[in-house]
LUMFIVEX-798169 format. One record per atom (N, C-alpha, C): x, y, z; atom name; residue number from 1. Coordinates in pm, 1 decimal. Example, Ala and Ser with C-alpha at 12.3 -4.5 7.8 and 13.67 -1.06 7.14 Angstrom:
BEGIN
<site east="1319.0" north="-569.0" up="780.0" atom="N" n="1"/>
<site east="1230.0" north="-450.0" up="780.0" atom="CA" n="1"/>
<site east="1320.0" north="-330.0" up="780.0" atom="C" n="1"/>
<site east="1285.0" north="-225.0" up="708.0" atom="N" n="2"/>
<site east="1367.0" north="-106.0" up="714.0" atom="CA" n="2"/>
<site east="1290.0" north="3.0" up="787.0" atom="C" n="2"/>
This chain:
BEGIN
<site east="9858.9" north="8012.2" up="15694.1" atom="N" n="1"/>
<site east="9730.0" north="8023.2" up="15759.5" atom="CA" n="1"/>
<site east="9660.1" north="8154.2" up="15720.8" atom="C" n="1"/>
<site east="9739.4" north="8261.4" up="15713.4" atom="N" n="2"/>
<site east="9682.5" north="8391.9" up="15678.0" atom="CA" n="2"/>
<site east="9624.3" north="8388.9" up="15536.8" atom="C" n="2"/>
<site east="9692.9" north="8323.0" up="15444.6" atom="N" n="3"/>
<site east="9645.9" north="8316.7" up="15306.2" atom="CA" n="3"/>
<site east="9515.9" north="8238.2" up="15294.6" atom="C" n="3"/>
<site east="9500.8" north="8135.5" up="15374.0" atom="N" n="4"/>
<site east="9377.4" north="8057.0" up="15373.3" atom="CA" n="4"/>
<site east="9262.4" north="8141.6" up="15426.5" atom="C" n="4"/>
<site east="9284.9" north="8212.6" up="15536.1" atom="N" n="5"/>
<site east="9180.8" north="8298.4" up="15593.0" atom="CA" n="5"/>
<site east="9144.4" north="8409.9" up="15496.4" atom="C" n="5"/>
<site east="9243.9" north="8465.9" up="15429.6" atom="N" n="6"/>
<site east="9218.3" north="8572.9" up="15333.1" atom="CA" n="6"/>
<site east="9136.2" north="8520.1" up="15215.4" atom="C" n="6"/>
<site east="9172.2" north="8403.3" up="15165.0" atom="N" n="7"/>
<site east="9097.3" north="8343.4" up="15054.7" atom="CA" n="7"/>
<site east="8953.6" north="8313.1" up="15092.4" atom="C" n="7"/>
<site east="8933.5" north="8261.8" up="15211.8" atom="N" n="8"/>
<site east="8798.6" north="8232.8" up="15259.8" atom="CA" n="8"/>
<site east="8718.2" north="8360.8" up="15276.1" atom="C" n="8"/>
<site east="8781.5" north="8464.2" up="15328.3" atom="N" n="9"/>
<site east="8714.0" north="8593.5" up="15343.1" atom="CA" n="9"/>
<site east="8673.3" north="8652.2" up="15209.4" atom="C" n="9"/>
<site east="8761.8" north="8643.7" up="15110.6" atom="N" n="10"/>
<site east="8729.4" north="8693.5" up="14977.1" atom="CA" n="10"/>
<site east="8613.1" north="8616.1" up="14916.9" atom="C" n="10"/>
<site east="8613.6" north="8486.0" up="14935.6" atom="N" n="11"/>
<site east="8505.4" north="8402.8" up="14883.0" atom="CA" n="11"/>
<site east="8372.3" north="8439.2" up="14947.1" atom="C" n="11"/>
<site east="8371.0" north="8451.8" up="15079.7" atom="N" n="12"/>
<site east="8246.9" north="8483.6" up="15150.0" atom="CA" n="12"/>
<site east="8196.3" north="8622.9" up="15114.1" atom="C" n="12"/>
<site east="8286.6" north="8719.6" up="15101.0" atom="N" n="13"/>
<site east="8245.8" north="8853.9" up="15062.7" atom="CA" n="13"/>
<site east="8187.8" north="8854.1" up="14921.5" atom="C" n="13"/>
<site east="8248.9" north="8778.4" up="14832.2" atom="N" n="14"/>
<site east="8196.7" north="8767.4" up="14696.1" atom="CA" n="14"/>
<site east="8058.4" north="8705.0" up="14692.5" atom="C" n="14"/>
<site east="8036.5" north="8601.4" up="14771.5" atom="N" n="15"/>
<site east="7905.8" north="8535.3" up="14776.9" atom="CA" n="15"/>
<site east="7798.8" north="8628.9" up="14833.0" atom="C" n="15"/>
<site east="7833.5" north="8700.9" up="14939.6" atom="N" n="16"/>
<site east="7739.4" north="8795.0" up="15001.0" atom="CA" n="16"/>
<site east="7703.6" north="8906.5" up="14903.0" atom="C" n="16"/>
<site east="7804.7" north="8957.2" up="14835.0" atom="N" n="17"/>
<site east="7782.4" north="9065.2" up="14739.4" atom="CA" n="17"/>
<site east="7696.1" north="9018.2" up="14623.5" atom="C" n="17"/>
<site east="7725.5" north="8900.6" up="14571.2" atom="N" n="18"/>
<site east="7647.8" north="8848.4" up="14458.8" atom="CA" n="18"/>
<site east="7503.5" north="8823.3" up="14499.1" atom="C" n="18"/>
<site east="7482.1" north="8781.3" up="14622.0" atom="N" n="19"/>
<site east="7345.8" north="8756.3" up="14668.7" atom="CA" n="19"/>
<site east="7266.6" north="8886.1" up="14677.5" atom="C" n="19"/>
<site east="7332.4" north="8996.2" up="14716.2" atom="N" n="20"/>
<site east="7260.8" north="9122.1" up="14733.1" atom="CA" n="20"/>
<site east="7258.4" north="9207.9" up="14607.6" atom="C" n="20"/>
<site east="7368.3" north="9211.1" up="14532.9" atom="N" n="21"/>
<site east="7378.8" north="9304.5" up="14421.9" atom="CA" n="21"/>
<site east="7388.8" north="9239.5" up="14285.0" atom="C" n="21"/>
<site east="7411.2" north="9112.3" up="14280.3" atom="N" n="22"/>
<site east="7425.2" north="9045.4" up="14152.2" atom="CA" n="22"/>
<site east="7561.8" north="9070.0" up="14089.4" atom="C" n="22"/>
<site east="7565.7" north="9069.6" up="13960.1" atom="N" n="23"/>
<site east="7691.0" north="9078.2" up="13885.9" atom="CA" n="23"/>
<site east="7757.2" north="9214.8" up="13904.0" atom="C" n="23"/>
<site east="7678.4" north="9321.2" up="13916.3" atom="N" n="24"/>
<site east="7734.8" north="9456.0" up="13931.3" atom="CA" n="24"/>
<site east="7820.0" north="9465.2" up="14057.4" atom="C" n="24"/>
<site east="7773.1" north="9409.4" up="14165.6" atom="N" n="25"/>
<site east="7849.2" north="9411.9" up="14290.1" atom="CA" n="25"/>
<site east="7980.8" north="9337.8" up="14279.4" atom="C" n="25"/>
<site east="7977.9" north="9224.1" up="14212.1" atom="N" n="26"/>
<site east="8100.3" north="9146.2" up="14193.1" atom="CA" n="26"/>
<site east="8199.3" north="9224.5" up="14106.5" atom="C" n="26"/>
<site east="8150.9" north="9293.4" up="14003.6" atom="N" n="27"/>
<site east="8238.6" north="9374.7" up="13919.1" atom="CA" n="27"/>
<site east="8299.8" north="9490.5" up="13997.0" atom="C" n="27"/>
<site east="8223.3" north="9550.6" up="14085.8" atom="N" n="28"/>
<site east="8278.4" north="9659.6" up="14167.8" atom="CA" n="28"/>
<site east="8385.6" north="9605.7" up="14261.3" atom="C" n="28"/>
<site east="8363.1" north="9487.8" up="14320.3" atom="N" n="29"/>
<site east="8466.7" north="9426.4" up="14403.6" atom="CA" n="29"/>
<site east="8591.7" north="9396.0" up="14321.7" atom="C" n="29"/>
<site east="8572.5" north="9353.0" up="14198.2" atom="N" n="30"/>
<site east="8685.3" north="9326.5" up="14109.8" atom="CA" n="30"/>
<site east="8764.4" north="9454.3" up="14082.8" atom="C" n="30"/>
<site east="8694.7" north="9565.1" up="14064.1" atom="N" n="31"/>
<site east="8763.1" north="9693.8" up="14044.7" atom="CA" n="31"/>
<site east="8844.0" north="9734.7" up="14166.7" atom="C" n="31"/>
<site east="8792.0" north="9707.3" up="14285.3" atom="N" n="32"/>
<site east="8867.1" north="9737.3" up="14407.4" atom="CA" n="32"/>
<site east="8994.9" north="9655.5" up="14410.1" atom="C" n="32"/>
<site east="8983.6" north="9526.6" up="14379.7" atom="N" n="33"/>
<site east="9101.6" north="9440.3" up="14378.8" atom="CA" n="33"/>
<site east="9203.2" north="9482.3" up="14274.5" atom="C" n="33"/>
<site east="9156.5" north="9516.3" up="14155.3" atom="N" n="34"/>
<site east="9247.5" north="9560.4" up="14049.4" atom="CA" n="34"/>
<site east="9316.7" north="9689.8" up="14089.9" atom="C" n="34"/>
<site east="9241.4" north="9781.9" up="14146.4" atom="N" n="35"/>
<site east="9299.4" north="9909.1" up="14189.7" atom="CA" n="35"/>
<site east="9405.9" north="9890.6" up="14296.3" atom="C" n="35"/>
<site east="9382.3" north="9800.1" up="14389.6" atom="N" n="36"/>
<site east="9480.8" north="9777.6" up="14496.0" atom="CA" n="36"/>
<site east="9605.3" north="9706.7" up="14443.4" atom="C" n="36"/>
<site east="9586.9" north="9607.9" up="14358.0" atom="N" n="37"/>
<site east="9702.5" north="9534.0" up="14305.2" atom="CA" n="37"/>
<site east="9785.9" north="9619.3" up="14210.6" atom="C" n="37"/>
<site east="9721.8" north="9708.0" up="14135.4" atom="N" n="38"/>
<site east="9794.3" north="9793.5" up="14040.9" atom="CA" n="38"/>
<site east="9844.6" north="9921.8" up="14107.7" atom="C" n="38"/>
<site east="9821.1" north="9932.9" up="14236.7" atom="N" n="39"/>
<site east="9858.4" north="10050.7" up="14314.8" atom="CA" n="39"/>
<site east="9796.3" north="10178.0" up="14257.8" atom="C" n="39"/>
<site east="9673.8" north="10163.6" up="14212.1" atom="N" n="40"/>
<site east="9595.0" north="10279.0" up="14168.2" atom="CA" n="40"/>
<site east="9488.2" north="10299.5" up="14275.6" atom="C" n="40"/>
<site east="9528.4" north="10368.4" up="14379.4" atom="N" n="41"/>
<site east="9442.8" north="10379.8" up="14496.3" atom="CA" n="41"/>
<site east="9320.9" north="10467.9" up="14471.1" atom="C" n="41"/>
<site east="9330.2" north="10557.8" up="14374.1" atom="N" n="42"/>
<site east="9213.5" north="10638.5" up="14339.2" atom="CA" n="42"/>
<site east="9101.5" north="10551.6" up="14284.2" atom="C" n="42"/>
<site east="9137.0" north="10458.6" up="14193.4" atom="N" n="43"/>
<site east="9038.9" north="10365.8" up="14138.0" atom="CA" n="43"/>
<site east="8979.2" north="10279.1" up="14248.4" atom="C" n="43"/>
<site east="9063.5" north="10229.2" up="14335.7" atom="N" n="44"/>
<site east="9015.5" north="10144.5" up="14445.1" atom="CA" n="44"/>
<site east="8925.1" north="10222.7" up="14539.1" atom="C" n="44"/>
<site east="8960.5" north="10346.4" up="14567.4" atom="N" n="45"/>
<site east="8880.1" north="10428.1" up="14659.1" atom="CA" n="45"/>
<site east="8742.7" north="10457.6" up="14599.3" atom="C" n="45"/>
<site east="8738.9" north="10497.8" up="14472.1" atom="N" n="46"/>
<site east="8609.8" north="10526.4" up="14408.9" atom="CA" n="46"/>
<site east="8524.6" north="10400.8" up="14396.7" atom="C" n="46"/>
<site east="8586.3" north="10288.4" up="14366.7" atom="N" n="47"/>
<site east="8511.3" north="10162.8" up="14358.8" atom="CA" n="47"/>
<site east="8457.0" north="10124.1" up="14495.8" atom="C" n="47"/>
<site east="8534.8" north="10150.1" up="14600.6" atom="N" n="48"/>
<site east="8487.0" north="10120.3" up="14736.2" atom="CA" n="48"/>
<site east="8369.4" north="10209.3" up="14773.6" atom="C" n="48"/>
<site east="8373.3" north="10335.1" up="14734.1" atom="N" n="49"/>
<site east="8261.8" north="10426.7" up="14761.4" atom="CA" n="49"/>
<site east="8136.0" north="10378.5" up="14690.0" atom="C" n="49"/>
<site east="8150.3" north="10338.1" up="14564.3" atom="N" n="50"/>
<site east="8035.5" north="10286.4" up="14488.7" atom="CA" n="50"/>
<site east="7983.0" north="10158.7" up="14553.4" atom="C" n="50"/>
<site east="8073.3" north="10072.3" up="14597.3" atom="N" n="51"/>
<site east="8033.4" north="9947.1" up="14662.0" atom="CA" n="51"/>
<site east="7952.9" north="9974.1" up="14788.7" atom="C" n="51"/>
<site east="7999.9" north="10065.3" up="14871.6" atom="N" n="52"/>
<site east="7928.6" north="10097.4" up="14995.5" atom="CA" n="52"/>
<site east="7792.4" north="10159.1" up="14964.1" atom="C" n="52"/>
<site east="7788.8" north="10246.3" up="14864.1" atom="N" n="53"/>
<site east="7660.8" north="10308.0" up="14826.4" atom="CA" n="53"/>
<site east="7561.3" north="10202.3" up="14778.6" atom="C" n="53"/>
<site east="7608.4" north="10108.1" up="14697.6" atom="N" n="54"/>
<site east="7520.5" north="10002.4" up="14649.0" atom="CA" n="54"/>
<site east="7474.3" north="9910.9" up="14760.7" atom="C" n="54"/>
<site east="7563.2" north="9879.0" up="14854.1" atom="N" n="55"/>
<site east="7527.8" north="9788.3" up="14964.2" atom="CA" n="55"/>
<site east="7425.7" north="9853.1" up="15057.5" atom="C" n="55"/>
<site east="7434.5" north="9984.2" up="15077.0" atom="N" n="56"/>
<site east="7339.6" north="10048.7" up="15167.5" atom="CA" n="56"/>
<site east="7201.9" north="10062.5" up="15104.0" atom="C" n="56"/>
<site east="7196.1" north="10063.9" up="14971.1" atom="N" n="57"/>
<site east="7066.8" north="10073.6" up="14902.6" atom="CA" n="57"/>
<site east="7000.8" north="9937.5" up="14885.4" atom="C" n="57"/>
<site east="7079.5" north="9832.0" up="14886.9" atom="N" n="58"/>
<site east="7023.6" north="9697.9" up="14862.5" atom="CA" n="58"/>
<site east="6948.1" north="9645.4" up="14981.4" atom="C" n="58"/>
């Protein structure tokens, strides 16, 4: 059940981001995911900062 909710959340976040920021927003979300999966938390943190900055300007 948790995996289904997580997948749905990822899908909805991707759709919302693409609607507001286009391809750049989706790429930043991809960088966050890559950083977390590769345990490179610095990359994930910087990508999250960029994502928040872009979302507040959109």
